[in-house]
C-alpha positions in Angstrom: 8.2 10.0 -23.2 6.6 10.1 -19.9 2.6 9.3 -19.7 0.6 8.6 -16.7 0.4 5.0 -17.7 4.2 4.9 -17.8 4.2 6.3 -14.2 1.2 3.9 -13.2 3.3 1.0 -14.2 6.6 2.0 -12.5 4.5 2.4 -9.3 3.1 -1.7 -9.8 6.8 -2.6 -10.7 7.9 -1.0 -7.1 5.1 -2.6 -5.6 5.8 -5.9 -7.3 9.4 -5.7 -6.5 8.3 -5.4 -2.7 6.5 -8.7 -2.7 2.8 -7.5 -3.6 0.7 -9.6 -5.8 -0.2 -7.2 -8.8 -3.4 -7.4 -10.5 -5.2 -5.1 -13.2 -9.0 -3.8 -11.8 -10.8 -5.4 -14.6 -9.0 -8.8 -14.1 -11.1 -8.9 -10.6 -14.2 -7.1 -11.7 -17.1 -8.9 -10.2 -18.6 -9.4 -13.6 -15.8 -11.3 -14.7 -14.5 -13.2 -11.6 -16.3 -13.7 -8.3 -13.1 -14.7 -6.6 -12.5 -11.3 -5.5 -15.8 -9.4 -4.8 -19.3 -9.6 -5.7 -20.5 -6.0 -6.7 -18.7 -3.2 -7.8 -19.9 -1.4 -5.1 -17.8 -3.3 -2.7 -14.2 -1.4 -2.0 -13.2 -4.4 0.1 -12.2 -7.6 -1.2 -14.4 -9.7 1.0 -13.6 -12.9 0.3 -9.6 -12.3 0.7 -10.8 -10.8 4.0 -12.2 -13.7 5.3 -9.5 -16.4 3.9 -7.2 -13.7 5.5 -8.6 -13.7 9.0 -9.2 -17.6 8.7 -5.4 -18.0 8.5 -4.3 -15.4 11.1 -6.8 -16.6 13.3 -7.5 -20.5 12.9 -9.2 -21.0 16.1 -11.8 -18.8 15.8 -15.3 -19.8 14.1 -16.1 -18.4 10.7 -19.3 -16.9 12.1 -17.0 -15.0 14.5 -14.7 -14.0 11.8 -17.8 -12.7 9.7 -19.2 -10.9 12.8 -15.7 -9.5 13.2 -15.7 -8.1 9.6 -19.1 -6.6 9.8 -18.0 -4.5 12.8 -14.7 -3.7 11.0 -17.0 -2.1 8.1 -19.8 -0.7 9.6 -19.3 2.8 10.9 -20.0 3.3 14.4 -20.5 7.2 14.0 -21.5 9.8 11.5 -17.8 11.6 11.7 -15.5 10.6 9.5 -12.6 10.9 12.0 -14.1 9.0 14.6 -14.8 6.3 12.2 -11.3 6.4 10.7 -9.7 6.3 14.3 -12.1 3.4 15.3 -10.8 1.4 11.9 -7.1 2.2 12.8 -7.3 0.8 16.6 -9.2 -2.6 15.0 -6.3 -2.9 12.4 -3.6 -2.3 15.0 -5.1 -3.7 17.8 -7.4 -6.3 16.8 -11.2 -6.9 17.3 -12.4 -7.9 20.7 -15.0 -10.8 20.4 -17.0 -13.3 22.5 -18.5 -16.5 21.2 -19.8 -19.6 22.8 -17.3 -22.2 23.0 -18.1 -26.2 22.2 -18.6 -26.7 26.3 -21.2 -23.8 26.1 -19.0 -21.6 28.1 -18.6 -18.2 26.5 -14.9 -17.3 25.2 -13.6 -13.9 24.6 -10.7 -13.3 22.1 -8.9 -10.5 20.0 -9.3 -11.3 16.1 -6.1 -9.7 14.2 -6.8 -8.2 10.9 -3.1 -7.7 9.8 -0.6 -10.4 11.1 2.1 -7.8 12.7 4.5 -10.6 14.2 4.7 -12.6 10.5 4.0 -10.3 7.9 4.6 -13.3 5.0 0.8 -14.7 6.6 -0.6 -11.6 5.4 -1.7 -11.0 1.6 -0.3 -8.2 -0.1 -2.0 -7.0 -3.2 -1.9 -3.7 -5.3 -4.8 -3.2 -8.0 -4.3 -1.0 -10.9 -7.9 0.8 -12.4 -9.8 -0.5 -9.6 -13.3 0.6 -10.2 -16.3 1.1 -7.3 -19.7 2.1 -8.4 -22.2 3.6 -5.9 -25.7 4.5 -7.3 -24.8 6.6 -10.4 -21.1 7.4 -9.2 -18.4 5.2 -11.4 -15.0 5.8 -9.9 -11.8 4.3 -10.7 -8.8 4.6 -8.9 -5.2 4.3 -10.5 -3.8 2.4 -8.0 -4.9 0.7 -4.8 -3.1 -1.0 -2.2 -4.7 -3.9 -0.2 -3.8 -6.1 2.8 -5.8 -8.8 3.4 -8.2 -7.5 1.1 -8.9 -4.1 2.7 -8.0 -1.2 0.8 -5.5 0.9 2.9 -4.2 3.1 0.0 -5.2 4.9 -3.1 -3.1 6.6 -5.5 -4.2 8.9 -8.1 -1.5 9.5 -10.5 -0.6 12.3 -13.1 1.3 12.7 -16.0 4.5 14.7 -14.6 5.3 16.0 -18.0 1.6 17.8 -18.5 1.9 21.2 -16.8 -2.0 21.0 -16.2 -1.7 18.0 -14.3 -1.0 19.3 -10.8 -1.0 18.1 -7.2 -4.1 19.6 -6.6 -6.1 17.9 -9.7 -4.9 14.8 -8.5 -6.2 15.6 -4.9 -9.6 16.9 -6.6 -9.7 13.6 -8.4 -8.7 11.6 -5.4 -11.6 13.5 -3.3 -14.0 12.2 -5.7 -13.0 8.4 -4.8 
């Protein structure tokens, strides 16, 4: 019998076959392990993001990488559309930064978020039952795809054998995420 859990396991197996690391949400919950995130209200896996940026941008000082992460995660506009475009540009083109070099000159560089030239240099992760809590809202996505600690895709799965489980019910549930 096909169930939603069967579909979820199939999706995880598919990502695993593509080389993604597969984890279960409760394994990386902040109250179980602080290796991934410090709080349920963090959707990004900040520690993985910093480690990935250090690996991809080895010549950039950590404090500059941390500033770039803040820039990436801080909305610049009240418009969701504008913010999505800004984040997309940063993911594709990198983040422009300036910093003081050891010789006290000011240097400029571009921090890559995703290593498009060497895909194996990225951290590919998929997590099922990923919980985010904001205020009194507890949201749990069926499957979240992370690249370098950034959640880039969310899957809300439904049981294909359930006639009441429609694309619209999945859409409405995902909209609440």
